N, C-alpha and C positions, 0 to 999 in steps of 0.2 A: 679892495672889494673881494669878497669870497667868490670862488669859482662857481659858475652856474652849471647846473646839470644840463646835458644835451639830451634831447628826446625826439625821436622820429614819431610823428603823429599822423595817422591817416584819418581824414575826415571826409564825410559826404560833401560833395561840392556845394550843396545848398546850405549846409551848416557852416561851411567856410565862408560863403558869401554873406550869410547873416552876421557872423562874427566880424567880418571885415567891415560891414556897414556900421555895426555897433562901435568898432574901434575908431572908424572915421568920425562918427558923431562925438566920441569922447576924446578925440585928438590923441589917440594912442596907436602904436603899431599893433598888428594882429597878434604878435607874440606877447606883448604887454597886456593886451585885452584878454587873451587866454589865461595868463597868469592871474589877472584881476578876477576873472570869473571863477577860477579854481579857488582862490583865496576867499572869495565871497561865499562859495558853496561850503568850504571847510568851516568858515565861521558860522554859517547858518545851521550846520549840523552839530555844532559844538566841538569841533576838532581843529581849532586854529593852529597854524604852524608856530613853533617856538620862535621867539624873537631872535634875530641874528645878532651876533656880537661884533660883526665886522663893521668898521666905520663907514658911514655913507650908505648903509643899507637899511631898509625899513620893511616891516611886514604889515604896516598899517595900511588899510584901505583909504582911498581918498574920502573926503568928508562930503562928497556930493551924492552919496547914496541916500536912498529914501529913509526917513526916520521910521523907527519901529512903531507898530500900532499895538493897541492893547491885546490883540489876538496873538501877537508874537510871543514865543517862549521867553521867559526871563523878565517879562514886564507884568505889572499888576494893574488891574483896573481899580478905580476908586471904590466901586461897589464891592469888590472882593476884599478890600482892606478897610472897610467901614469900621469905625470904633464906636458906633452908637450903641447905647445900652439896650438890652432886650426888654420888650414889653413896655 
């Protein structure tokens, strides 16, 4: 497994408590939840991390995230892709 970067992170206690509750709900450690949230944010803004080449590592988010809606970037609505002829 590739060596993980170590990072000292200072958080507002209320932010930490909210992340800790979220982590508990998702059965993750706080550290794993922070990494999950960062990966989710990176994917949302179109800057996902490059896939790792180390065996046993994954940059994929779990599949329990909410599905994209038609308002999300990268999706198309049926009305926007209509192929009906004009007039």
